[in-house]
C-alpha positions as CSV (number, residue, x, y, z in Angstrom):
1,M,121.0,93.9,156.7
2,T,121.7,90.9,159.0
3,H,123.6,87.8,157.8
4,D,120.3,85.7,157.6
5,Q,118.5,88.4,155.6
6,L,121.5,88.6,153.2
7,V,121.4,84.7,152.6
8,I,117.6,84.9,151.9
9,V,117.9,87.6,149.5
10,L,120.8,85.7,147.6
11,T,119.1,82.4,147.8
12,T,115.8,83.8,146.4
13,A,117.5,85.8,143.7
14,A,119.6,82.7,142.6
15,W,116.6,80.3,142.3
16,S,114.1,82.7,141.1
17,G,116.4,84.4,138.6
18,G,117.4,80.9,137.2
19,V,113.8,80.1,136.7
20,G,112.9,83.5,135.2
21,L,116.0,83.2,132.9
22,G,114.8,79.7,131.7
23,G,111.3,80.9,131.3
24,G,112.7,84.0,129.2
25,V,114.5,81.8,126.9
26,I,111.5,79.6,126.3
27,L,109.3,82.6,125.8
28,W,111.9,83.8,123.3
29,L,112.0,80.6,121.4
30,G,108.0,80.7,121.3
31,R,107.8,84.3,120.4
32,R,106.0,83.7,117.3
33,A,103.1,81.8,119.2
34,S,99.6,83.3,120.0
35,L,99.6,86.3,122.2
36,R,97.4,84.2,124.5
37,W,100.1,81.6,125.2
38,L,102.6,84.2,125.6
39,M,100.6,85.7,128.5
40,V,100.3,82.2,129.9
41,G,104.0,81.8,129.5
42,V,104.8,85.1,131.3
43,A,102.2,84.3,134.1
44,T,103.6,80.7,134.6
45,T,107.2,81.9,134.6
46,A,106.4,84.5,137.4
47,V,104.7,82.1,139.5
48,L,107.4,79.4,139.3
49,A,110.0,82.1,140.0
50,V,108.1,82.7,143.2
51,V,107.6,79.1,143.9
52,A,111.3,78.4,143.4
53,G,112.4,81.3,145.7
54,T,109.9,80.2,148.5
55,V,111.1,76.6,148.4
56,A,114.9,77.5,148.4
57,T,114.4,80.0,151.2
58,S,112.2,77.7,153.2
59,R,114.9,74.8,153.1
60,A,117.5,77.3,154.0
61,M,115.4,78.5,157.0
62,F,114.9,74.7,157.9
63,L,111.0,75.1,157.9
64,S,109.0,71.9,158.9
65,S,107.7,69.6,156.4
66,H,104.1,70.7,157.3
67,D,105.0,74.4,156.8
68,L,106.7,73.7,153.7
69,G,103.6,71.8,152.3
70,V,101.3,74.6,153.2
71,I,103.6,77.2,151.5
72,S,103.8,75.0,148.4
73,L,100.0,74.6,148.4
74,V,99.3,78.3,148.5
75,A,101.9,78.8,145.8
76,V,100.2,76.2,143.5
77,V,96.7,77.6,144.1
78,A,97.9,81.1,143.4
79,G,99.7,79.9,140.3
80,I,96.7,78.2,138.9
81,V,94.7,81.4,139.5
82,A,97.5,83.6,137.8
83,V,97.6,81.2,134.8
84,L,93.8,81.3,134.5
85,V,93.7,85.0,134.6
86,A,96.7,85.4,132.1
87,L,94.9,82.9,129.9
88,A,91.5,85.1,129.9
89,A,93.6,88.3,129.5
90,G,95.5,86.8,126.6
91,S,92.3,85.6,124.9
92,V,90.8,89.0,125.1
93,L,94.2,90.5,123.7
94,A,94.3,88.0,120.9
95,R,90.7,88.7,120.0
96,W,91.5,92.7,119.9
97,S,94.6,91.8,117.7
98,R,92.5,89.8,115.3
99,D,90.0,92.5,115.0
100,L,92.8,95.1,114.3
101,R,94.4,92.7,111.9
102,D,91.1,92.2,110.0
103,D,90.5,96.0,110.0
104,A,94.0,96.5,108.5
105,R,93.4,93.8,106.0
106,R,90.2,95.5,104.9
107,F,92.1,98.8,104.8
108,G,94.7,97.3,102.3
109,E,91.8,96.0,100.2
110,S,89.5,99.2,100.2
111,G,91.8,101.8,101.0
112,S,89.5,103.1,103.8
113,F,90.0,102.2,107.5
114,V,87.1,102.2,110.1
115,S,87.8,100.6,113.4
116,E,86.1,100.5,116.8
117,V,89.1,98.8,118.6
118,S,88.6,99.6,122.3
119,G,91.7,97.5,123.8
120,P,94.9,98.8,125.4
121,V,96.1,102.3,124.7
122,E,98.8,101.1,122.3
123,F,96.1,99.1,120.4
124,T,93.8,102.4,120.1
125,E,96.8,104.4,119.3
126,L,97.7,102.2,116.3
127,S,94.1,102.2,115.2
128,E,94.0,105.8,115.3
129,E,97.2,106.1,113.3
130,L,95.9,103.8,110.7
131,R,92.8,105.9,110.6
132,R,94.8,109.1,110.0
133,T,97.1,107.3,107.3
134,S,93.7,106.3,105.6
135,E,92.6,110.0,105.5
136,R,96.1,110.9,104.1
137,L,95.8,108.3,101.4
138,A,92.5,109.4,100.5
139,E,93.8,113.0,100.3
140,S,96.7,111.7,98.4
141,R,94.6,109.8,95.8
142,A,92.4,112.8,95.4
143,R,95.3,115.0,94.5
144,E,96.7,112.3,92.2
145,L,93.4,112.1,90.2
146,A,93.2,115.8,90.1
147,L,96.6,116.0,88.8
148,E,96.1,113.2,86.1
149,Q,92.9,115.0,85.1
150,S,94.9,118.2,84.9
151,R,97.4,116.6,82.8
152,R,94.8,115.1,80.4
153,E,93.2,118.5,80.0
154,L,96.5,120.2,79.5
155,V,97.4,117.8,76.6
156,S,93.8,118.2,75.1
157,W,93.7,122.1,75.6
158,V,97.3,122.5,74.2
159,S,96.8,120.2,71.3
160,H,93.8,122.5,70.3
161,D,95.4,125.7,70.9
162,L,98.2,124.5,68.7
163,R,96.2,123.1,66.1
164,T,94.2,126.2,65.4
165,P,97.1,128.5,64.6
166,L,98.9,125.7,62.7
167,A,95.8,125.2,60.6
168,G,95.6,128.9,60.0
169,L,99.2,129.0,58.9
170,R,98.7,126.1,56.7
171,A,95.8,127.9,55.1
172,M,97.8,131.0,54.6
173,T,101.0,129.4,53.2
174,E,98.7,127.6,50.5
175,A,97.1,130.7,49.7
176,L,100.6,132.4,49.2
177,E,101.8,129.4,47.2
178,D,98.9,129.5,44.9
179,G,98.9,133.3,44.3
180,L,95.5,133.8,45.9
181,A,96.6,136.0,48.7
182,D,95.3,139.7,47.7
183,D,97.6,141.2,50.3
184,P,100.7,139.1,51.0
185,A,102.1,141.7,53.3
186,R,99.1,141.2,55.6
187,Y,99.6,137.5,55.4
188,H,103.1,137.5,56.4
189,A,102.2,139.8,59.4
190,Q,99.6,137.4,60.4
191,M,101.7,134.5,60.2
192,R,104.3,136.2,62.2
193,A,101.8,136.8,65.0
194,E,100.6,133.1,64.9
195,V,104.4,131.9,65.2
196,D,105.1,134.5,68.1
197,R,102.0,133.3,69.8
198,M,103.1,129.6,69.6
199,V,106.5,130.4,70.6
200,R,105.0,132.1,73.8
201,M,103.0,128.9,74.5
202,V,106.0,126.5,74.0
203,D,108.1,128.8,76.4
204,D,105.4,128.8,78.9
205,L,105.2,125.1,78.7
206,F,108.9,124.7,79.2
207,E,108.8,127.0,82.1
208,L,105.9,125.1,83.8
209,S,107.6,121.8,83.2
210,R,110.9,123.1,85.0
211,I,108.5,124.4,88.0
212,H,106.8,121.0,88.3
213,A,110.1,119.0,88.0
214,G,111.4,121.3,90.9
215,V,114.5,122.5,88.7
216,L,113.6,126.2,88.3
217,R,116.7,127.8,89.2
218,L,116.3,131.2,91.1
219,S,119.1,133.8,91.9
220,P,117.5,135.9,94.7
221,Q,118.9,139.4,95.2
222,P,117.5,142.7,96.6
223,V,115.1,144.0,94.0
224,A,113.4,147.3,94.0
225,L,109.7,146.4,93.7
226,G,108.8,149.8,92.3
227,D,111.3,149.4,89.3
228,V,109.7,145.9,88.6
229,V,106.2,147.3,88.7
230,S,107.1,150.5,86.4
231,E,108.8,148.0,83.8
232,A,105.6,145.9,83.8
233,L,103.3,148.7,83.5
234,A,105.3,150.0,80.4
235,G,105.4,146.6,78.8
236,A,101.8,146.2,79.2
237,D,100.6,149.9,78.2
238,S,100.1,149.1,74.4
239,V,98.1,146.0,75.0
240,A,96.0,148.0,77.6
241,R,95.5,150.9,75.1
242,A,94.5,148.6,72.3
243,R,91.9,147.1,74.4
244,G,90.7,150.5,76.0
245,V,91.8,149.5,79.5
246,R,93.2,152.0,81.8
247,L,96.2,151.1,84.1
248,G,97.0,152.5,87.5
249,G,99.9,151.8,90.0
250,R,100.8,152.7,93.4
251,V,104.0,151.4,95.2
252,D,105.4,152.5,98.6
253,E,108.9,154.0,98.2
254,D,112.0,152.1,98.8
255,V,110.2,148.6,99.0
256,L,112.8,146.0,98.5
257,V,112.2,142.2,98.3
258,S,114.8,139.5,97.9
259,A,113.7,137.7,94.8
260,D,114.8,136.4,91.4
261,P,114.6,139.7,89.1
262,A,113.4,137.6,86.0
263,G,111.0,135.5,88.1
264,L,109.5,138.3,89.7
265,S,109.2,140.4,86.3
266,R,107.3,137.3,85.0
267,V,105.1,137.2,87.8
268,V,104.0,140.9,87.8
269,S,103.8,140.8,83.9
270,N,101.6,137.6,84.1
271,L,99.2,139.1,86.3
272,L,98.9,142.4,84.5
273,M,98.2,140.7,81.2
274,N,95.6,138.3,82.7
275,A,93.9,141.4,84.4
276,I,93.9,143.3,81.1
277,R,92.8,140.2,79.1
278,H,89.5,140.0,81.4
279,T,88.8,143.6,81.9
280,P,86.2,145.2,79.7
281,T,86.7,148.4,77.5
282,A,86.8,151.4,79.8
283,G,87.8,149.3,82.7
284,V,90.4,149.8,85.1
285,V,93.4,147.6,86.2
286,E,95.3,148.6,89.3
287,I,98.5,147.2,90.7
288,S,99.9,148.1,94.3
289,A,102.7,147.0,96.4
290,R,103.7,147.7,99.9
291,A,105.8,146.4,102.8
292,V,104.2,144.3,105.6
293,P,105.7,142.7,108.7
294,D,106.8,139.5,107.3
295,G,107.6,140.6,103.7
296,V,105.9,142.5,100.9
297,E,102.5,142.3,99.3
298,L,101.7,142.9,95.6
299,S,98.1,143.0,94.5
300,V,96.6,143.4,91.1
301,T,92.9,144.1,90.7
302,D,90.9,143.9,87.6
303,A,87.3,144.5,86.5
304,C,86.3,141.0,85.2
305,G,83.0,141.2,87.2
306,G,84.1,138.3,89.7
307,L,84.4,134.7,89.9
308,S,82.2,131.9,91.1
309,D,83.6,129.7,94.2
310,E,84.4,126.9,91.8
311,D,86.3,129.1,89.4
312,I,88.3,130.8,92.4
313,S,89.2,127.1,93.3
314,R,90.5,126.3,89.8
315,V,92.1,129.7,88.8
316,F,95.6,128.6,89.2
317,D,94.9,125.3,87.4
318,V,97.2,124.3,84.6
319,G,95.5,125.1,81.2
320,W,92.3,126.6,83.0
321,Q,90.8,129.5,81.0
322,G,87.6,130.2,83.0
323,S,85.8,128.0,80.5
324,S,85.8,124.5,78.9
325,A,85.4,126.3,75.5
326,R,88.7,126.7,73.7
327,T,88.1,129.7,71.7
328,P,91.3,132.0,72.1
329,D,90.9,135.6,71.1
330,H,93.3,136.0,68.3
331,A,94.2,139.6,69.1
332,G,97.7,139.4,68.0
333,A,99.7,142.1,69.7
334,T,96.8,143.1,71.8
335,G,97.5,140.0,73.9
336,G,95.1,137.4,72.9
337,A,94.5,134.6,75.3
338,G,97.2,131.9,75.6
339,A,97.0,128.3,76.8
340,G,96.1,129.2,80.2
341,L,99.3,128.6,81.7
342,G,100.2,132.1,83.0
343,L,98.6,131.9,86.4
344,A,99.9,128.5,86.9
345,I,103.5,129.9,86.1
346,V,102.8,132.7,88.7
347,K,101.9,130.4,91.4
348,G,104.9,128.1,90.7
349,I,107.4,131.0,90.8
350,V,105.8,132.5,93.9
351,E,106.0,129.3,95.8
352,A,109.5,128.7,94.6
353,H,110.2,131.8,96.4
354,L,108.4,130.4,99.7
355,G,105.6,133.0,99.1
356,R,101.7,132.7,98.7
357,V,99.5,133.8,95.9
358,A,95.6,134.0,96.2
359,V,92.8,135.4,94.6
360,S,89.4,136.9,95.9
361,N,86.4,138.7,94.4
362,H,86.9,142.6,94.8
363,D,84.4,144.9,93.4
364,P,84.1,145.2,90.4
365,G,86.3,142.2,89.7
366,C,89.1,140.2,91.1
367,R,92.1,140.8,93.3
368,F,95.1,138.7,93.0
369,L,97.4,138.9,96.0
370,V,101.1,137.8,96.2
371,T,102.9,137.8,99.5
372,L,106.8,137.4,99.4
373,P,109.1,137.1,102.4
374,G,111.3,140.2,102.8
């Protein structure tokens, strides 16, 4: 680079840089102004920087007054054109910004976002993100409403399920106090069965509250799935015999799973009791377990006759018993219906183990499939 070129570069940089710095300060001070005027300010600063650099360079090159006038005139005309273009572009950007602002305000008022902003990619990306946020909020509201409905149903259903045995207990105690019980031993046995049923219900509610609160404590360790299934079958055998239901099981050898022993036993036991409760006399309940590439699978199949699509979507809801009618089967030791908490507890324990549980129709009934990581 020659000496003259270096002088021109330094002179232009000094004058244009000074104008640009001044314009930047002014733009910063007016940063809260309309986007339209900010665009005009940017264009004006750019033009003035070019003019300043041109004039300073022209003087350094000792151009004639005529040439300097021509250059200045060209710069002024170009500057006017640039400012007008910036004003037009700023007006369009300001209109797009107002449209997006109005859409956002309606979003805040109605909770739904519908926009057809077609401006720069940043505006369209912002509009699309607001639309996705609207969808997520709608899903969240739907879940919240469903959860609130579930809570109300749970309170109503559990109140009913507790009121019924309490009313029976009161009647039996009054009969015993008045000496009207013809068989006190039978009354005492029935009272004990009702108390045990309420204790199980309260225990289920406590377990469910721990699951929902996220304070369920697990102690994972290697567990032989065959032993857990065998214990669950032995524990449910008397209930199945009383109902005339046959039990069957098939577990692959040496299947180990890392799980909380008590929690896994609760899952298997709840699934078995649910299957027995909904299987008619002479029906068959089968349980099977096998190793799969990503863990283990445990399935329980009953003979309930199948579920509708609506029932399948609600089968793990808290308090759901397949019907809005609260008429529990007081079968005592034969495993009468509870408060509809068993399957909800199953889902909570399985998900706490980072597993999945699902239900599907499987002739002649339903199939509950639990998948746990190895």
